[in-house]
C-alpha positions as CSV (number, residue, x, y, z in Angstrom):
1,M,198.4,62.9,-147.0
2,S,201.8,61.2,-146.3
3,A,203.8,59.4,-148.9
4,T,202.9,56.1,-147.3
5,S,199.2,56.7,-147.1
6,E,197.0,54.5,-149.3
7,V,195.3,56.4,-152.1
8,K,191.5,56.1,-151.9
9,R,190.2,54.5,-155.0
10,P,186.9,55.8,-156.4
11,V,183.9,53.5,-156.2
12,P,180.8,53.6,-158.4
13,P,178.9,56.2,-156.2
14,D,182.0,58.4,-156.5
15,I,181.9,58.1,-160.3
16,R,178.2,58.8,-160.4
17,A,178.8,61.9,-158.3
18,R,181.2,63.2,-161.0
19,K,178.2,63.9,-163.3
20,G,178.7,67.3,-164.9
21,G,182.1,67.8,-163.3
22,T,185.7,67.4,-164.5
23,P,185.5,64.8,-167.3
24,L,186.2,61.2,-166.4
25,V,189.2,59.5,-167.9
26,M,189.0,55.8,-168.8
27,L,191.3,53.5,-170.8
28,T,191.4,49.8,-171.3
29,A,194.1,47.6,-170.0
30,Y,194.6,43.8,-170.2
31,T,198.0,43.2,-168.5
32,T,199.8,44.3,-165.3
33,P,202.5,46.4,-167.1
34,V,199.9,48.4,-169.0
35,A,197.7,48.8,-165.9
36,R,200.7,50.3,-164.1
37,L,201.2,52.8,-167.0
38,V,197.5,54.0,-167.1
39,D,196.8,53.9,-163.4
40,P,198.2,57.3,-162.4
41,H,196.3,59.0,-165.2
42,C,192.9,57.4,-165.2
43,D,189.8,57.5,-163.0
44,M,188.7,54.1,-164.3
45,V,190.4,51.2,-166.1
46,L,188.3,48.9,-168.2
47,V,189.3,45.3,-168.7
48,G,187.4,45.2,-172.0
49,D,186.3,42.2,-174.1
50,S,188.3,43.9,-176.8
51,V,191.1,41.8,-175.4
52,G,189.9,39.1,-177.7
53,M,190.8,41.1,-180.8
54,V,193.7,43.1,-179.4
55,L,195.7,40.4,-177.7
56,H,194.2,37.1,-178.9
57,G,193.8,37.8,-182.6
58,L,190.1,37.0,-182.7
59,P,188.0,38.5,-185.5
60,S,185.5,40.0,-183.0
61,T,184.7,40.0,-179.3
62,L,182.2,37.1,-179.6
63,G,184.8,34.4,-178.8
64,V,185.9,35.9,-175.5
65,T,185.2,33.7,-172.5
66,M,184.6,34.2,-168.8
67,E,188.0,32.6,-168.1
68,M,189.8,35.1,-170.4
69,M,188.1,38.0,-168.6
70,I,189.0,36.7,-165.2
71,L,192.6,36.0,-166.2
72,H,193.1,39.5,-167.6
73,G,191.1,41.1,-164.8
74,Q,193.4,39.5,-162.2
75,A,196.5,40.7,-164.2
76,V,195.2,44.3,-164.4
77,A,194.2,44.3,-160.7
78,R,197.9,43.7,-159.8
79,G,198.9,46.9,-161.6
80,L,196.3,49.3,-160.1
81,N,196.7,51.5,-157.0
82,R,194.3,54.4,-157.6
83,A,192.0,53.8,-160.6
84,M,188.7,51.9,-160.3
85,M,188.6,48.7,-162.3
86,V,185.6,47.7,-164.4
87,V,185.4,44.3,-166.1
88,D,183.4,43.5,-169.2
89,M,180.8,40.7,-169.1
90,P,181.6,38.6,-172.2
91,F,179.1,37.6,-174.8
92,G,176.9,34.7,-173.7
93,A,177.6,35.4,-170.0
94,Y,174.4,37.4,-169.2
95,E,171.9,37.3,-172.0
96,E,170.2,34.0,-171.0
97,G,168.6,35.5,-167.9
98,E,168.9,37.3,-164.6
99,A,170.2,34.2,-162.7
100,Q,172.9,33.6,-165.2
101,A,173.9,37.2,-165.2
102,F,174.2,37.4,-161.4
103,R,176.2,34.2,-161.2
104,N,178.7,35.3,-163.7
105,A,178.9,39.0,-162.6
106,A,179.4,37.8,-159.0
107,R,182.2,35.5,-160.2
108,L,183.9,38.2,-162.1
109,M,183.9,40.6,-159.1
110,A,184.9,37.9,-156.6
111,E,187.8,36.5,-158.7
112,T,189.2,39.8,-160.0
113,G,188.4,42.4,-157.4
114,A,186.6,44.5,-159.9
115,A,184.4,47.4,-158.5
116,A,181.9,47.0,-161.2
117,V,180.9,45.1,-164.4
118,K,180.0,46.5,-167.8
119,L,177.4,44.9,-170.0
120,E,176.0,45.8,-173.4
121,G,172.4,46.5,-174.3
122,G,169.7,49.1,-173.7
123,A,166.0,48.7,-172.7
124,H,166.0,44.9,-173.2
125,M,168.8,44.6,-170.7
126,A,167.2,46.9,-168.1
127,P,165.6,44.1,-166.1
128,T,169.0,42.4,-165.8
129,I,170.7,45.6,-164.7
130,A,168.0,46.1,-162.1
131,H,168.4,42.5,-160.9
132,L,172.2,42.9,-160.5
133,T,172.2,46.4,-158.9
134,A,169.5,45.3,-156.4
135,R,171.9,42.5,-155.3
136,G,175.0,44.6,-154.8
137,I,176.6,44.5,-158.3
138,P,177.3,47.9,-159.7
139,V,176.7,48.0,-163.5
140,M,178.1,50.3,-166.2
141,A,175.7,50.1,-169.1
142,H,176.8,50.3,-172.8
143,I,174.5,51.5,-175.6
144,G,174.7,52.7,-179.2
145,L,177.1,50.5,-181.1
146,T,177.3,47.3,-179.0
147,P,180.1,45.2,-180.5
148,Q,178.7,41.9,-179.2
149,A,175.6,42.5,-181.3
150,V,177.6,43.5,-184.4
151,N,176.0,40.8,-186.5
152,T,172.5,42.0,-185.8
153,L,173.4,45.6,-186.2
154,G,174.8,45.0,-189.6
155,G,178.5,45.9,-188.8
156,Y,180.3,48.6,-186.9
157,R,177.9,51.3,-187.9
158,V,177.0,54.6,-186.3
159,Q,173.8,54.2,-184.2
160,G,171.1,56.7,-183.6
161,R,170.8,58.6,-186.8
162,G,167.5,59.9,-187.9
163,E,164.5,58.1,-186.5
164,D,166.8,55.7,-184.7
165,A,167.7,58.4,-182.3
166,D,164.5,57.6,-180.3
167,R,165.8,54.1,-179.6
168,I,169.0,55.5,-178.1
169,R,167.1,58.0,-176.0
170,H,164.9,55.1,-174.8
171,D,167.8,52.9,-174.1
172,A,169.6,55.6,-172.1
173,A,166.6,56.3,-170.0
174,A,165.9,52.6,-169.4
175,V,169.4,51.7,-168.2
176,T,169.5,54.7,-165.9
177,E,166.1,53.9,-164.4
178,A,167.4,50.3,-163.9
179,G,170.2,51.5,-161.7
180,A,173.3,51.8,-163.9
181,F,175.8,54.2,-162.3
182,S,177.1,55.3,-165.7
183,V,176.6,54.5,-169.4
184,V,179.0,54.2,-172.4
185,L,177.8,55.8,-175.6
186,E,179.6,54.2,-178.5
187,K,179.4,55.5,-182.1
188,V,176.5,57.9,-181.4
189,P,176.1,61.2,-183.4
190,D,177.6,64.2,-181.6
191,V,174.4,66.1,-181.2
192,L,172.4,63.1,-179.9
193,A,175.2,62.2,-177.4
194,T,175.2,65.7,-176.1
195,E,171.4,65.6,-175.7
196,V,171.5,62.3,-173.9
197,T,174.3,63.5,-171.6
198,Q,172.4,66.6,-170.7
199,A,169.2,64.5,-170.0
200,L,170.7,61.8,-167.8
201,P,171.5,62.1,-164.1
202,I,174.4,59.6,-164.5
203,P,177.7,60.1,-166.3
204,T,178.0,59.3,-170.0
205,I,181.3,57.8,-171.2
206,G,181.9,58.5,-174.9
207,I,183.7,56.5,-177.4
208,G,183.1,57.9,-180.9
209,A,180.3,60.1,-179.4
210,S,180.9,63.7,-178.2
211,A,183.3,65.9,-176.2
212,A,180.3,66.9,-174.2
213,C,180.1,63.4,-172.6
214,D,181.0,63.3,-168.9
215,G,184.0,61.2,-169.8
216,Q,185.9,59.4,-172.5
217,V,187.2,55.8,-173.1
218,L,189.6,54.4,-175.7
219,V,191.3,51.1,-176.3
220,V,194.8,51.8,-175.1
221,D,196.4,49.8,-177.9
222,D,194.5,51.9,-180.4
223,M,195.6,55.2,-179.0
224,L,199.2,54.1,-178.6
225,G,199.4,52.7,-182.2
226,L,200.0,49.1,-181.1
227,F,196.8,47.7,-182.7
228,T,196.8,48.5,-186.4
229,A,194.5,45.9,-187.9
230,F,192.0,48.7,-188.4
231,R,191.5,52.2,-187.1
232,P,188.1,53.6,-186.3
233,K,187.5,57.3,-187.1
234,F,187.1,58.1,-183.4
235,V,190.6,56.9,-182.5
236,K,193.3,59.6,-182.0
237,R,196.8,58.2,-182.1
238,Y,198.8,59.7,-179.3
239,A,201.8,57.6,-180.2
240,E,203.0,55.2,-182.9
241,L,204.5,52.5,-180.7
242,G,203.8,49.8,-183.2
243,A,206.0,51.6,-185.8
244,D,208.7,52.2,-183.2
245,A,208.6,48.5,-182.2
246,D,208.9,47.4,-185.9
247,R,212.0,49.6,-186.4
248,A,213.6,48.3,-183.2
249,I,212.9,44.6,-184.0
250,A,214.2,45.2,-187.5
251,A,217.4,46.7,-186.1
252,Y,217.9,43.8,-183.7
253,A,217.4,41.2,-186.5
254,K,219.9,43.1,-188.7
255,E,222.6,43.2,-186.0
256,V,222.1,39.5,-185.1
257,R,222.6,38.5,-188.7
258,A,225.7,40.8,-189.0
259,R,227.1,39.4,-185.7
260,T,227.3,42.9,-184.3
261,F,225.0,42.0,-181.4
262,P,225.9,41.0,-178.8
263,A,228.8,43.4,-178.7
264,P,231.6,43.1,-176.1
265,E,229.7,45.1,-173.5
266,H,226.8,42.6,-173.7
267,V,228.8,39.5,-172.9
268,F,230.7,38.2,-169.9
269,G,234.4,37.6,-169.7
270,E,236.4,35.4,-167.3
271,K,236.7,36.7,-163.8
272,A,240.2,37.9,-162.9
273,P,242.0,35.5,-160.5
274,G,241.6,36.5,-156.8
275,K,238.6,38.7,-157.6
């Protein structure tokens, strides 16, 4: 391939075909600069509704709107050359019925250029997933802890322990049969996530699940140490950019107050005559 050749981006059938192969790498992104950073390293980039908490200071994902997802999806699309973009369906954009779900999913894809949408819910959302996939909209499912249902789940708790494991198994089978090309398993016990991964013909993407999943996803601001409001157990900090930024901003403020910034090399003098 020449240096000027366009890189072929994966599409949902390519992701599905990766089942059982080299683990899939997925991170969130919400802006063009971050999209450019993660693009060379990721198979998929998720424009997650976590943007509401990470960038907009909301207490949960429930206040995220279609307009927010479209705006951030468009920004991320400008920074991607090789990774496949998936955009979250926000709360209230698909639960009402199949017609509403199709209308909003089609709008997300048309206005952002996303290759797929992601929606939360298991067996009860299977008819909606089937409706979308039958009409040309690839769906990444999301089961286990589904943050949009945090109020009914009783908080950000591990899902699928004990007898509740059967619900996760049923949800996984239902979304697969409905046509999802992959499924996110969030905050599911390791053993159960491994079992589900082995049972399904589609890739599982773990977040607080198991290393045996077919891929992993994290919120990029979590793993870089930029979002520090709370830190789930499943987040590994690969950098502490928030702390680095705090030190840099403190140093800038100190120098401004001491009048040591700007220094002579940061200001402009008069131009010499004739030059």
